[in-house]
C-alpha positions in Angstrom: 115.7 158.9 19.8 118.4 156.6 21.0 116.3 153.6 20.7 115.1 154.7 17.2 118.7 154.6 16.0 118.6 150.9 16.2 115.8 150.8 13.6 116.9 150.1 10.0 116.5 153.0 7.5 112.9 153.4 6.1 114.4 153.6 2.6 116.0 150.3 2.8 112.8 148.3 3.4 109.5 149.8 4.8 108.4 146.3 5.7 111.6 145.5 7.6 111.4 148.9 9.4 107.9 148.4 10.7 108.7 144.8 11.7 111.7 145.9 13.7 109.8 148.8 15.2 106.9 146.5 16.3 109.4 144.1 17.7 111.2 146.8 19.6 107.9 148.0 21.0 107.0 144.4 22.2 110.4 144.2 23.9 110.3 147.5 25.6 106.6 147.4 26.7 107.1 145.2 29.8 109.8 147.5 30.9 107.7 150.5 30.4 104.8 148.8 32.1 106.8 148.0 35.1 108.5 151.5 35.2 105.0 153.2 35.0 103.2 150.9 37.4 105.9 150.2 40.0 104.8 153.1 42.3 101.3 151.7 42.2 102.4 148.2 42.8 104.5 149.3 45.8 101.6 151.3 47.2 99.3 148.3 46.8 101.7 146.0 48.6 102.1 148.6 51.4 98.3 148.8 51.7 98.0 145.0 51.8 100.4 144.8 54.5 98.7 147.5 56.6 95.4 145.6 56.1 96.9 142.3 57.3 98.5 144.0 60.3 95.2 145.7 61.2 93.3 142.5 60.7 95.7 140.7 63.0 95.4 143.4 65.6 91.6 143.2 65.5 91.6 139.5 65.9 93.9 139.7 68.9 91.5 142.4 70.4 88.5 140.2 69.7 90.3 137.2 71.4 91.1 139.2 74.5 87.6 140.6 74.7 86.1 137.1 74.2 88.3 135.8 76.8 87.3 138.4 79.4 83.6 138.0 78.4 83.6 134.2 78.7 85.8 133.9 81.8 84.1 136.5 83.9 82.6 135.2 87.2 79.5 137.3 86.5 76.9 137.0 84.1 77.4 139.4 81.1 74.6 140.1 78.6 74.2 142.3 75.6 70.6 143.3 75.4 68.6 144.5 72.3 66.8 147.6 73.7 64.0 147.2 71.3 63.1 143.6 72.0 64.6 143.3 75.5 66.3 140.0 74.4 69.9 139.0 74.9 71.9 139.0 71.7 75.0 137.9 73.2 75.8 136.6 76.7 78.4 134.3 78.5 77.7 130.9 80.1 77.3 132.3 83.6 74.4 134.4 82.5 72.2 131.4 81.5 73.7 128.8 83.8 72.9 130.8 87.0 69.2 130.8 86.0 69.1 127.2 85.0 68.5 127.7 81.2 70.2 126.3 78.1 71.9 128.8 75.8 69.1 128.4 73.3 66.4 128.8 75.9 67.9 132.0 77.4 68.4 133.6 73.9 64.5 133.4 73.5 63.8 135.2 76.8 62.9 138.8 77.4 64.2 140.5 80.5 60.7 140.5 81.8 60.6 136.7 81.5 63.1 136.2 84.4 62.8 139.6 86.3 60.9 138.8 89.4 60.8 142.1 91.3 59.4 144.4 88.6 56.2 143.8 86.7 56.6 143.9 82.9 55.4 147.5 82.6 57.9 148.5 85.3 60.7 146.8 83.4 59.7 148.6 80.2 59.8 152.0 82.1 63.2 151.0 83.6 64.6 150.3 80.1 63.4 153.7 78.9 65.0 155.4 82.0 68.3 153.7 81.1 68.1 154.7 77.6 67.7 158.4 78.7 70.3 158.4 81.5 72.9 156.1 79.9 73.4 153.8 83.0 72.1 152.4 86.1 73.0 150.2 89.1 70.6 148.5 91.3 69.6 145.3 93.1 66.7 143.1 91.9 65.5 139.5 91.9 65.5 137.0 89.0 63.4 133.8 88.7 65.2 130.7 87.6 63.8 128.1 85.3 62.8 126.0 88.3 61.1 128.9 90.0 63.8 129.7 92.5 64.2 133.4 93.3 67.7 134.8 93.2 69.0 138.1 94.4 70.9 139.8 91.5 73.1 142.9 91.5 72.9 144.6 88.2 75.1 147.2 86.5 73.9 148.2 83.1 75.2 150.7 80.5 74.0 151.9 77.2 76.3 151.2 74.4 76.2 151.6 70.5 76.9 148.9 68.0 76.7 149.9 64.4 74.7 153.0 65.3 72.1 150.9 67.2 71.7 151.3 71.1 72.2 148.1 73.2 72.7 147.6 77.0 75.8 146.0 78.4 74.6 144.4 81.6 76.4 142.6 84.4 74.4 140.2 86.5 76.0 139.2 89.9 74.4 136.6 91.9 74.4 137.9 95.5 71.9 135.3 96.9 74.2 133.6 99.3 75.5 137.0 100.5 71.9 138.1 101.2 71.1 135.0 103.0 74.2 135.4 105.2 73.2 139.0 105.9 69.7 137.9 107.0 71.2 135.2 109.3 73.4 137.9 110.9 70.4 140.2 111.4 68.5 137.3 113.1 71.2 136.8 115.7 71.4 140.4 116.3 67.7 140.8 116.8 65.6 139.8 119.8 65.6 136.1 120.4 62.7 134.6 122.4 64.4 132.2 125.0 62.6 130.1 127.7 63.6 131.4 131.2 63.6 127.8 132.5 64.9 125.3 130.0 66.7 127.9 127.8 65.2 126.6 124.6 64.9 129.2 121.8 61.6 129.7 119.8 62.4 129.8 116.1 60.7 131.9 113.4 58.3 129.0 112.7 57.1 128.9 116.3 58.9 125.7 117.4 61.1 125.6 120.5 64.6 124.1 120.0 67.8 123.7 122.0 70.0 126.9 122.0 73.0 124.9 120.5 70.8 123.8 117.6 69.4 127.3 116.9 72.8 129.0 116.9 74.4 126.4 114.8 71.7 126.8 112.1 72.0 130.6 112.1 75.8 131.1 112.4 79.1 129.3 111.6 79.5 128.6 115.4 80.2 125.1 116.7 79.9 123.9 120.3 82.3 121.9 122.4 80.5 120.7 125.6 82.0 121.0 129.0 80.7 121.7 132.5 81.0 124.7 134.6 82.2 124.6 138.3 78.7 125.3 139.7 77.1 122.6 137.7 79.9 120.2 138.6 79.3 120.8 142.4 75.6 120.1 141.9 75.9 117.1 139.7 79.0 115.5 141.2 79.2 116.7 144.9 81.4 113.8 145.9 84.1 114.9 143.5 83.7 118.6 143.4 82.0 119.2 146.8 85.1 120.2 148.5 
């Protein structure tokens, strides 16, 4: 009513009255618009800020995950449980088997699994789907045909409602070889009673120093014992 008091009387000039009323509405509309919509504008701004903060947080989390994923010393593979192919993997996973990233992406688990037959691998996948996880030792075949000992830890995960396997492939080939060498030295070693040569696993006789050097980290320093010194050099050590 206060604003209407600024309008001229209708009796003076109807045309002037309506023109002034229209002008007043035009002038007041932005203020009314801002007054009515300001809570919505504020809520929109707050929502946009929350979205930006959440987006930045997700990006930071993704960077941390990607860093752990790529810098892991072990092969990490996300496997599609339906196709048994890797949908995501780090460089260690394909490099330790000698494949390029493109080549490894096209392989099924049974293509490089060397211990299990394809039907056994299929059954193993079904078992992990049922039980949720597994840890075991197996062997993988490289692109060049070399057999590597692999320790595997696999866990079932869900991405967008679909089951996948999160698998860690740890190459333990060198450790297994070291264990085998230690076992060889702990077992029975055929040695000649006369010349003291040792018969190796291929049937050949070799000097004891050579055999031990091949099967351990030991090194020899040659000297001479007192008894041999007297026999070989009686003039010097005879007394």
